[in-house]
N, C-alpha and C positions, 0 to 999 in steps of 0.2 A: 319429246313427249313429256308432258307435265301431269302431275297427279294432284288431286284436290288436297288441300291442307287438312289434316285431321285435327282432333282436339289436342291441346298442349299436353306434353308429357309431364306428369307430376314429378316433382323432384325426389320423392321418396316412394317406395312401393306401398300401395294402399293396403289397409288392414281393416279389421272390424272397428267400428266407431266406439271410442271410449274416451276417458279423460286422462290428461297428463298426470303422472305420478307426483310431479313437483308443483303443478299448477292445476288443482282440481276444478277450477272454473273454466278450463280451456279444453273443449272437445278436440280429439285428435284421432286420426286413423294410422298414425305412424308409430313404429316401435324401434327399440334399440336392437341392433343386430347381435349385440354381445349378451345382454341379459334378457331381452325380449319384453321389457316393460314398455308400456305406452308412454310416449314423450311428444311434446309439442316441438315445432321447428326450432324454437329458441333454445331448447334444452338438448338438441342434437348437434353432434360434430361429425364432420366428414372423416371417414376412416378408409383404410385401404380396400375394405369390402363393406359396402353399405355405410351406415351412420351409427354412431354410438352416443349414448347419453353422457352428460357431463360427469355423472357419478362414476361410470365405468372408465372414462378418460382419466379422471383424477386418481382412481385406484391404480390404473396402469402406470401412470407417471411416477407414483410413489415406489413402485417396484423396480424402476429403472435405476441401475447403479451408475452413478456419475463417475467420470474419470478423475484422476488425481494429478497434481502438479509434480514437478521434478523433486519437490521437497516433501511430497506425501500429503499435502493438503487437498481437500476436496476442490475440484476445479470449479471456478466461478466464471461469470461472464467477463467480458473484457473492459467493462466500465471501471475506470480507476477511482474507486471510492476513497481509499485511504490517501492516495496522492492528492486528490482534490481537497480533502479535509485538511491535510497538512499545508497546502498552499493557502487556503482560506485563513487558517490560523496565523500563518506567518504574515500575510498581508494585513490582517486585522491588527496584529500587534504593532506592525510598522506604522499603520495609520494612526493608532492611538498614541504612539510616541511622537509622531509628527504633530498631532493636535496638542499634546502637552508642551512640546518645545516650540510650537507655533512656527515650525520650519520643516519643510520637506527634506532639505539637504542636511540640516544640522539637528536632526531628530535625536541624536545621541545626548543632547542637553536635557532630555526629559527625565522626570523622577523615576519612571519605570525602568529606564536604561540604567540608572544608578542602582536600582534594586535588583536587577536581573543579570547584568553583565558578569562575565566570569573573570574574577581576579583571585589568584591563588591565596593571597593574604586574607581576603574576606572569607573564602571558603574555610580556611584554617580557623577563623573565628566563629564558625558555626553556620555560615550561609551555604549549606550543602545544595540547596535548590538551584544555585547558579550553575551547577554542572550540566543541567538540562535546559534551564530557562534561557541561558545565553544563546542557545541554538535557535531561538525564535526571534532574536533581535537582529536588525540589519541597519547599517549606517548609510543612509542616502538611497535614492531611487535606483542607481546603477547596481549597488550591492544586492538589493533584494530582487531586482529584475533578473540578474544573471543567475542567482541561486535558484530562483523559482523556475526559470527556464530549464536549468539543468535537472531539477527535480522532476519536472514534467517529462522531459525527454527520456531520462533514465528510469524514472519510477513506474511509468505505465507498463513497460514490459516486465519489470521485476515484480510488480504486484501480481500480474497474471502468472508469472513463472513460479512464484513461491506460495501464493495465497495471501489473503489480506492480513491475517494475524501474524504470519511469519515475516511478511514484508515490513510491517510496523515494528516488529521486534528488531529486525535488521537495522532499520532507520534509527531507532532510539538508542540501541546499544552502540552503533557507530558514532552517534553524537556523543555518547558518554566516553567512547574511546578517544575521540578528539579532545575532549575536555581533560581526560586523564593525561594525555601527552602535554597539554599546556601546564597542568599542575606539576608535572615532572621537570619541565625545562624552562619555564618562565619565572621571572622574578615575582616576588609577592605583590608588588604594586602595579604590575602590568595587567592590563585587562583586554579581553577579546570578546567578540560577539559574532554570530552568524551561523547559518546552517551548513557551512562548507564542509565541516567534518563529517556530517551525515551524508552529504552529497558524494564526498569522496568514498565513504563507506559503500554507497551504491555502486560506484565504479569498481571497487574491489570485489563486491559481491557479484556483479555482472561477470567479471573475469572468471570467477570460480564456477558460476553456473554454466558459462559457455564451455569451460573445460570439462565439466561433468557430462554435458550432452554432446561433447566432441564437435563443437562448432569452431570456426576460425576466431582467433582472439586478437589478430593484428590491429584492428581498428580500435579496440578497447585499450590495448597497450599504448597505442599512439595517443589516444585521448588522455590517458593518465600522464604520460610523459610531457605532453604539451602543457597540461595544467600545472604540473610540478615546476616546469620551467617558468611559467607565468608567475607562480608563487615566489620564485627567486628574484625575478626581475622587477616586479611591481611592489613598491613599498607599501607597508601597512597590511599585507596579507600574512595570515598565520600559517606558514608552511608547516610548522610543527603540528598544529591541529589537523591539517590536511593529511599528513602522513599517518598520524594516530588513527584518524577515521578510516583511512584506506586499509591499513593493516587489520583493524578491528572488523571492518566489513567483510574482508576476505575470510577471516577466521570464523565469523558468525555464519556466513554462507556455506563454508565447508562443513560446519557442524549440522547445517540443515539438509544439504543435498547429499552428503555422504553418510548420513546416519543409517544404520542397518534397518531393513524393512520390519524386522521383528521388534515389537515395542518401539516403533519409530518415534511416535509423538513423545513418549516418556523419555527416550534418550535425548531428543532435541530439547525438551524443556530442561532436563538436567544439565545439558551442555551450555545452553544459553544462561542458565542461572549461575553456572560455574564461571563463565566469562564475565558476567556482571560483577560477581563477587571479587574476582581478581582485579578488575578495573577500579572498583571502589576501594579495595585494599591498597592499590597503588596511590590513589588519591589520599587515603588516610595516612600513608607513610610520609608523604610530602608535608602534611600538616604538622608532623612531629619534629621536623628538621628546622 
C-alpha cells in the first residue's frame, strides 16, 4: 500500500515570521533553540537538539577547556607548524648558499657560509651568532636532505607532544648544546655546520618523553645507537656536536615533562633559562683558554 506524498518537511520548526537578528533584510520563521532569537538558515548550526545560532555556538566553544600536552602546554591540532617553518628556513638558507657559490654540491664556498659556520676561534673573536646560525647551514644536497627528513620524522610527534613553543625551545637549545660541545672539544680553526645537533636533541627529547608516558623506548634507543655508529664510521660528521645535542635535548625535555604542575610554566621557563646560561658559560670559558 502506498500513500500520497505530502508537502516537504521543513528543515527547521516553523515560528512566527520576523527578521534575522544578524541580517535584518532577511525574513525568517526560524529561531535558535538556545537563545530563542530569530535567525536565518545561514546563521544557524545543527546542534544535538535543534539548531543554534552562530553567536551561541561561538560562546559555547569559548567555554570549552582544551586539553594539555605532556609538557603542560595547551593542546593544538596536529599540523606541524614549527617543523615546517624550520624546514623552510633551512632549505631557503641552503638554496641561497648554492646561488652564491653557483654550485649545489660545493655551496660551502659561499660568503654566507663563511659568515655563519661555527669555528671556535671566530666565536672567541666575537662572532657569537655562529653558535646558532651554523645550525641552518648544510653542505651539499645529501646533508640537508637527511637532516630535514629526520626533522620531519621526529619533529611532528614532538611538536604535538610538547606544544609549539616548548618544541621550538627544545630544538634551539639542543642546537646550542651541540655548538657548546664543539666549542669545548674542537680546535679553534676547525669549523662545522648543520642541524644535526638539534636533530639529535629531538632524539634525546623523544626518549625522555616516552619514558615519561611509560611507552617502549627500544626503537628510539636503537635509532640513537645507529646514528652514533654512523657518526664514527663516516668521515666529516661531527660526532661531538651530535652527542652534545643529544644530551642537551634529553635534559631540556626532562625539564619540560617532569616540571611540577604547580607554577609549571614558570618552573619550565626558569629551567630552560638556566640550561641556556650554563651552555653559554661553557662557550665563554673556551674563549678564555
